[in-house]
N, C-alpha and C positions, 0 to 999 in steps of 0.2 A: 338372699335366703341362705346361700352357702355360708356367708359370714355369720349369720344368726345361728345356724346349726353348729358351726365351729365353736362359737362362744358357749353354746349349751353343752357341747362335749367337754370343753375345758372346765366348765363349772361342775359337771358331773365328776370329773377326775379329782377336782379339788375337794368336793364333798366326800368322795370315797377315801381320799387320803386322810381326811380328818376323822371319818367315822369308823374305818376298819382297824384303827389302832387298838391294841389291848390296853386295859386300864393301867397296867404297870408301865406301859410305854409312853403314856401321856405325860408330857413335861409339866413341872409345877409352874404355877403362874409367876411371872417375873415381878420383881419389885417395881415400885413406881419409879418412872424414869428409865427403867431398863427396857431392853428389847423384848417383845413378846414373841412367842413361837407362832410362826405362820405355817399352817398345814400345807398351804399351796406351795411353799418353798421346797417341800419334799418331792414334788412332782415336776418333772421337766416340762417346760412349756412346749417344746418341740416334740414331745412324745406323741406317737400315733393315737388317734382318738379311740381306736378299737384294737386291742391286742389279740393274740391268738387265744382260742378257747382254753381255759385252764389257768391263764395268767390272772394275777390278782386284780388288775384293772378291768378285766373283762366281765367279772361277776356283777359289779354295780352297774356298769354301762348297759349290759344286756338286760339286767333286771328292770332298769328304768325304761328301756326301750320296749320291753314286753308289757310294762305297765301302760305306756302310751298306747300300745297296740290294743290292750284290753279295753281301754277307754273308747277307742275307735270302734271296736266290735260292739261294745255296749250301745254306742250311739246308733250303729247300724241296726242292732237288734230292736231298739225302740222304734226306729223307722219302720222296720218290718211289722212290728206290732201295730203301728199306726195304719199301715196299709191294710192289714187284715181287719182292723177295727173300723176303717173308713166305710162310708157308704158304698154300695155296689157300683156307683158311678165313678169310683176312683180309677184313674187311667192305669193301664198295664205298664206304661213306661216308668211310673213311680216305683213299682216293685222292682223292675229291672235296674233302675238307678241305684236303689239300696243294695241289691245283690252285687252290682258292679263295685260298690264301695267295699263290700266284704272281700271280693276277689283281690282288689288292690291291697287291702290290709293284710290278708294272708300272705300274699306275695312279698310284702314288705318284711314280715317276720322271717320268711324263708331266706330272703336276701341278707337280712341281718345276721342270721346264723352262718352265712357263707363269708363273714368278716367283710362285708361291704356296707359300712354304716352310712356313709354319705348317700349312696344310692337308695338304701333302705329308708332313710328319712324323707327323701323326695317322693318315693313311692307311697309311703305312709301319708304324706301330706296330701297327695292327690286322692287317695282313698278317703281321708277324713273330709276333704272338701265335697266329694260325692255323697258321703254319708250325711253330712250336715245339710246339704241341699235337699236330700230325700226326707230327712227328719223334719226339716222346717216345713216342707210341703204337707207332710202328714199332720203336723200340729196345726197348721193354718186352716185345715179343713174342719177343725173342731172348735176354733176360737172365734166366737161371734159376740164377745162381751164388750169390745171397745168400739169407738167411733170408726176406727179403721181396723176391721177384724184382722187379727194375726199380725199386728204391726211389728212386734219384736221378732217373730219368726221370719217375717218378710225382709227385715233388715239383715238378719244373719244370712238368709238365703241369697240376697243380692251380693253380699260380701263374698260368699263362697263361690257364686257364679262368676263374679269378676276376677277372683284369684285363680280359678281353675285354668283358664287358657295360659296365664303367665307361669303357672306351675308346669304346664306342658312345655312351654318355651324353655324353662329352666332345665327340665329333663333332657330336651334335645341338645342344649348347649353343654350339658355336663356329662353326657354319655362318653365312655361306657362305665366309668367308676363313680359318677355322681358328683364330681368335683369340677369347679370352674377353673381351668388351667391358666387362662389368659386374663390379663387385667381388663382388656376390652370386654370380655364376656361378663366380668363382674360389674363393670359400669353399666353394661346393657341391662343386666338384671335389676340393678338399683333403679334405673329409669323405668324399667318394665313394671316393677311392683308399685312404683309411684303412680304410673299410668293406671294400674289395676285399681288402686284406691280411688283415683279420680273417676274411673268408670263406675265403681260402686256408689260414689256420691251422686253421679248422674242417675243411676238406676233408682236410688232412694228418693228422687224427686217425685216419683209416682209410685205410691205403695199399693195402689189398687190394681194396677196392671203392669206386668213386667215388660219394659221397653225392649224391643228387638234390636234396634240399630246399634246401641252401645255394645251388645254382646257380639253382633256380627263384626263390628270394628275390632273388638278385642281378639276374636278368633282368627283374624287375619295374621296376627303376630306369630302363631305356630307355623303358618305356611311360610312366612318370611324366614323363620329360624331354620327351615330345612336347608337353606343355602349354606350358612356356616357349618351346619352339621355335616353336609356333604364334603366340604373342604377338610374338616377334621377327619373324616373317614379316609380320604385320599392320603393324608400324611400320617396315618396311624400305622403301628406295627402289625404283624400278622395276627397276634393274639387279640389285640384290641379290635382289629378289623372283623374278626369272627364274631365278637360280641356285638358289634354294631350291625353285622349282617342279620343276627337274630332279631334285633329291633326292626330293621328294614323289612324282614320277612313278615313280621306281625302286622306292620302298617300296610304292606302290599296286600296281604290276605284279607285284612279287615276292610280295606277299600274295595277289594274285589267282591266281598260278600255284600256290602252295601249297594254297590252298583248292580249286581245281579238281582238283589231283592227289589231295588227300585225299578229295574227294567221289567222283571216279571210282574210287579204290581201294575205298571203302566200298560202292559200287554194283556194280562190275564186277571188282574185284580187279586192276585195271590202272590205272596203271603200277606201283603198289607203290612201295617205296623212297621214302617220303615225306620222310625225313631228307635223303637225297641230293638230291631235288628242291628242298628248301628251301635247301640249301647252294648248289646251282647258281643258283637264283633270286636269292640274296643277292649273287651276282657282278654283278648289275645296278647295285648301289649305287656301287661304285668307278668303274664305267664312266660313270655319270651325273655323278660328281664331275669326271671328265675333260671331259665334254661341257659342263659349266657353266663351265669356265674358258676355253672357246673362244668368242669374241664372236659369230662368225657362226652357230654352232650354238645358243648359249644363247638367242638372240633368237627362235628358232623353236619354243620349248617350248610356247607357248600352244595351237597347233593339235594338236600331239602329245598334250598333256594332255587336251584335250577328246575326242579320238578314243579315248584310253585309257579315260577315264571311261565313254564310251558303250559300249565293248567290255566293260568290267567289268559294266555294268548288264545287257547282253544275256546274258552267261554266267551271272550271278546268276539271271536269270529262267529260263533253261534248267534250271539245277540245281534250283531250287525246284520247277519244274513236274514234273521227273522224280521228285524225291523225293516230292512229293505223290501222283503217280500210283502209285509203288511202295507208299506207305503205304495208299492206297485198295485196291490189289491185295492187300495183307496178306501178302505173301510176298517174301522176298529172292531175286533170281534166282540160279540155280545152273547149272553146266555150260555147255551151249551157249547158254542164255538170256543169260548175261553178255556173250558176244560179240555177240549180237543187240542187246542193250541199248546196248552201247558203240557199235556201228555206227549205231544209230538216233540216239544223241546227237551223234555226229560229223556225221551227215546233217543234223540239225536246226541245228547250229552253222553248217554250210556254207550251208544255206538262209537262215539269218538274215543272214549276211554278204553273200550275193548278192541279198538282197531289194531293196535300193535301186536298183542298176543294172538289175536285171530289171524292177522296177516302171516305171522310166522307159522302158525299151525296149518293154514290153507296152503302156503307155499310148500311146506313139507309134503302134504298130501298130493299136491299137483306134481311135484317132482317124482314122487313114487308112482303116480298114475302114468305120466308121460314117459319117463325114462326107465321105469321098472325098478328104480332104486330110490332111496331116500335122498340121494345127493344129486345136485344139478351138475351139468358138464364142467362148470368152472369152480367146483368145490375144491379141487386140489390146488387151484390157483389162489383161492381165498384163504385157505388154511395153511399155505406154505410158510408165510411170514410168521404166524403164531407158533408154528413148530420150531422155527429157527430160534426163537427166544427162549426155548426150554432147555437149552444146553444138552441136546440129544446128539450122540455121535453121528457123523455124516453118513456112514453106511446104513444106520438105522433110519435116518431121515429119508434117504433115497428109497429104502424098502417101503416105508410108509407112503412115499410119493407114488410109486408104481402101483401099490395096492389101491390108493385113492383114484388114480387114473383109470385103472381097470374097472372099478365100480362105477365112477361117475360118467365115463365115456363108453361104457359097455364094450371093452376091448377083450379079444380072446387072449392077448398077451401084451405085456408092457415091460419094457426094459430100459435101463439106464447104463450107458457105457461111459467110463471116465478114463482119462489118461493124458498124455502129452506127446508131442512130436509124432503124431500119427500112430502111436502104439496105445490102443485102448483095451481096457479090461472090462468084462461084464461085472458091474458092481452090484446091481439089483435087478431081479427078474421075477415076474409072476406070470405064469407058473415057472418053477425052477428049470433052468437049462444048464447043460454041461459045457456050452461054449464059454471059453474063458479069455480069448485073445482075438483082437481084430487089428490088422495092419492096413494103414491107408498110405498109399504112395505120395511122395511130395507134390506131384502134379494134381492128384485128386484132392489132397489136403487143402490146397489153396482154394479150389472151387467149392469144396464143402464148407469151408470156413466163411465164405462170402455169401453162401446161399441161405435162403430161409427154409421154412417148413416145406418139404418136398416129398414126392412119391411117384409111383408109376414108372414111366420110361426113364425119368431122370435117375432114379435109383438103379435101374438096369445098366446105365452107362457109368455112373460115378461111384456107386456103392453096390456092386453086384454081390459082394460077400453077404450083405444083409438079406438080399432077395433070396439067395440060395439057402439061407438059414430059416426063412419064413415057411409057413405051412400052406402057402398058396393063396392067402387072403389079401385084403387091401392093407398096404403098409404105409405108414407115415413116419418120417424122420425129421426131428427138430434138432439142428446142431446147437450145442452148448458152447457159446463163444464169448470171450471177454477180451477186449483190447485187440481184436483181430486174431487171437490165438484160439484154436479149437481145443476145448477142454473135455468134450464128451458128446454123446448123442442121446436123445430121448426117442425111443422107438415104440410105436404103437401099431397093433395089428387088429383088424376086424375081418369078419367074414366077407367074401367077395360081393355079396348083395347089399352091404351096408357101407357105402362110401363115407368118407369124412366130409363134414360140412365146413363152411367158412368160419363158423363160430368155433369149431374144433381146432382149426388152424390158428385162430387168434389166441385161444387158450394155450396151445402148445408153444406158440411164439413167445408170449409173455412169460410162460413158465420156464422156458429154456433160458430166457434172459436173467430171471431171478436165480435160477440154479447156477448159471455161469458166474454170477456175482458171488454166490455162496462158495463155490469151488475155488474161485480166485482168492477169497478171504482165507480159505483153508490152506491154500498154497502159501500165502503170506504168513499165516500162523506157523506152518511147518518150517518155513525158512527162518522165521524169527526164533523158533525154538532151537533149530540147528545152530544158528549164530550164537544164541545164548549158551548152548552146550560148548561150542568152540571157545567162547570167552571164558567160561568156567574152567575148561581144560588148560587154556593159556594162563589163566590166573593161578591155577594150582601148580603148573610148571614153573611160573615165575616165583611163586612162594617157595617152592622146593629149591629153585636155583639160588635164591637169596640165602636160604638156610645153608646150602652147601658152600656158598661163597664165604659166609661168616665162619663156618666150621673150618674151611680151608685156610682162611686167614689166621685163625687161632692156631691151627696145626703148624702153619709155616712159622709163626712167631715162636712156638715151642721148639720147632726144629732148629731155628736160628739160634735160640738161646742154648740148646743142647750142643750144637756144633761149636759155638763160641766157648762154652765151658769146657768141652772135652778136647778141643783142638787148640785154637789160638791162645786161650787163657792159660792152658797148661804150658805151652811153649814160652809165654811171657813170664810165668812163674819160674820156670827152669832157668830162663835167662837171668832173672834177678838173682837167683841163688849162685849161678856161675859168676856173675859180675862181683858178688861179695867175696867169693873164693879167689877170684883173680886179683882183687884188691889186696887181699891178705898175702897172696903169693908174690906180689911185686917186690917187696923188700927182701923176702927170704930166698926166692928162686926166680929171678927175672926171666930165665929161659922158659921155665914151666908156665909163667904168667903169660908170655907171648903166645905160647901154644894154646892156652885157654882162651885168650882173646880171639885168635883165629877161629877157634871152634864156636865161640859166641857169635862171630860174624856169620858163620854158616847157618847157625840156628836162627838168627834174625832174618836171613833171607827166606828160610823155610816158613817162618811165621808170616812174613809179608806175602809170600805166595799163597798161603792158606787163606789169609784175609781177602786177597784179591779173588780167590776162587769163590769164597762166600759171597762177596759183592757181585761177582759175575752171575751167580745163581739168583740173586735177588733182582737185579736189573742190569743187564749187560752194559758196560760202559760204551762198547762199540755201537750198540743200538742207539744210545743217546747221541753219540757224536756223528755216526755215519748213516744211521737209518737202516732200513731193511736191506738195502742194496749191499751194504758191507757186512751187516750182522749175520744174515742168513748163510752166505758162503762160508763164513767162519764156523758157524754151527754145523754145516754139512761136512766140513773137513774133519770134525771131531767125531763124526758118526762111526758106528762099528761096522757098517756096510758101505759099499761103494755108492756114492750119491753124485748124480749129475745135476748141476744147477742151471736153470734157464730163467733169467730175470730180464724182462723187457724194461723199457723206459718207465720207471716208477718214480713219482715225485715223493717228497717228504709229506707225511700226514701227521695229524695230531698224535701225541705220544700214546694215548690210550688205544688208538687204532693200531699203531705199529706194534705195541706190546702184545695185543691180542693175537695178531697174525704171527708174530715171532714165536710166542709160546705154543700156539697151536701147531705150527710147523715143527718145532722142536719135539713136541709130544708125538706127532705123527711119525717122525724119523725114529724116535725111541721105540715106538710100537713096531715099526717095520723091522728094526734091528732085533727086537725080541722075538717076533712071531714069524717073520718072513723066512728066516734061515740065513746061515752065514754066507752062502753063495749068492744070495739075492742081490739085485741091484735096484736102486730107487732113483726117481727123478723128482726134483723139486722145481716147480714152476711158480712164477709170480708175475702178474700183469694187472693192468687196470683199464677200465672203460671210462666213459664220461661220468658215470654216477657210482661206480662200485670198484672196490679193490678185491681182486680174486687171487687165490692161492690154491695149489694142488700138490699133493705128495702121492706118487704112484710107484708101487713096487711090483715085481714079478715073482713074488714069493709064493708060499703055500696057500695063502688066503684062508677064509673061514666061512662057515655056514651062516648066512644072514639071519636065519631063524634061531640061532643059538644066542647065548647070553654074552658072547664076546663083544657084540656091538654096543652093549650097555655097560661096559666096564668103566672103571673109575676114570681112565684117561679120556675115553670118548665123552663121558658126562662132563668132565672139565672143559673139553673143547667146545661142546654145545653151550655151556654156560658162558664161556668167554665170547663166543659169536653172538649169542642171544643178548648179552649185556650191551653190545654195540649195535643191536638191531640187525645182525647178520644171520646167515643160515649155514649150517654144517650138513654135508652129505657124505655118506659112507656107502661104497659099493664094493662088494667082494663075493667071490664064490670059490669053493674048494678047488685048489690047483690052478686058479686063474689070477692070483694076485689080488691086491687091494688098492682102492683109490679113495683117498680122503681129500675132500675139497671143501672150500668155503668162500664166502664173499661178504663184504661189509659195505653198505652204502655210505656215501659221504656227500657233502655239499660241494657241487662242482664249482 
């Protein structure tokens, strides 16, 4: 059938391609022997059978589909006229059968407008089969002119009756879009339609009476098709699964209606007309196909399906219960007993449906009567989790908690204390109290953290502070503990004549556990935010350090260029001029030439010394050859103040580490010479441990105020950058009149 509709759709497209051309666009007939124009060649064979509304191909396809639908409606209308014109003995099911065909046909056109042509054609086929069956029944009731009255109508009726179950099978295999996806399904339907024709031939062997057994055999096929339909549902995507759920919902509800109708008819002889009820219930199937094509409606099938399953379960329980009661009674009701039984079943169904809202309303009234409030004692426990999911600040949550506790447990006061290491603060209290701090000694802290909900004498011994703060009533304390750490206390107080019950203790215990988990999560969140802030600060410092390093490198290169240009380069230019003059003077005045050569020798020594000085400032040669042990004493000997050097056994380290320590020590000695005073003395120390290289420059000079900007000068910033680049740390300690200590350490791989 799917192949048939595909061929029809392609033929429609071909006809449209030939018919929708303007006269000016129609090509002239080709000469004999030439190729003729094929309209179908203008249409792609792989083009979809139904384009979006507004496309050129959609107009003709939709128009023809609507024409087919109009024919089906006309057939159904004739059938309805026949029903009304038939004798009064015409059965009710005949009218319902024709009405069912109308519903299927209307659903088909709605599905077609949703751009689901294959599904619409299947739905329309089922509607047409129902309508033809009804029409033939109507016509047969008025045809008595032949030897076999209504022979033609009965032939068509038997063909429609035989095709209908196979159309249902086709629908089951082709859901949700109406197309057979697998080759196995297409082969199955080919065999199925052949079987339907064979069944129709068997039915036509007796035109006087419709044989029942071939129809029963054919209707077994839809039951068998439920198995592959179920497997297709399991491997479908989410959208397709929702559409299939709509179909399943309609089948489940229709079966439920039929079962309830049959059970009521068997027990009370009402409503009867089981066949008519089944036909009416089957109209839910085309309506569900329409709903499945509407995106907004299809997405809401989950809740409807769960409620339907729940309703089916309740009705099944009712029917089984009444059937068991009648079986135990041993007698089928008769006369007025049937009406009484029916009314009782309806009352039971109404009571079942109204149970949930009535239970909530009665529970609310009972809580108000028993507890004097609308809330039960465990209301705070039941609502705590929902409050946590609303992103409310913890202080506000705890305030809501104590308010709920005071209402639900009828407390004169409720408090929540939070803190750590035995230092607790009053976070929430109803009514408000001025107490703000509670200190628990270490010995008491261990006992309180291990205890459960306590009161009475236990509080007098381990938490006398809380007892002294109470108003003389009955006090209950629930420690808030997580991982063995005391995070707070929940304190409740009642009048002396209203002690706490076991249920109250259970609620407080569970509530303290949940609050402890929430407070622990808050601590983790706070620690995470602090860590994130530290990382951001380190990142900003690293970015600034990199910027300064790049800027310092550029400045040093410019300084080196300037020193070479103004110093060594000028000496070399002067030497070149003097050499030219000496060359000219050799022949004229040898004595003067010798004097000039001696002067040139002195100038050359000065140029060499200046170049050596520049090279020493870039990277000291002594540091490269002898390491820190030889380079630092040489640097200290050139300092402007007296420096004592104390170097322990220090090994050689990577050049970058030695350079960082050397330049930091040099910078620290320069700062000491500049700010400590001419009479100050300094000590340079260098030592190493198993994992770090340490250095320290201490002077006894004037010092400076740590809160001033001196500690953030350019020299200290450079030293911090050098230490930070090596993963080290710089520390500066100073106070006015007490000297300054600059120290640092760099970790290294042992």
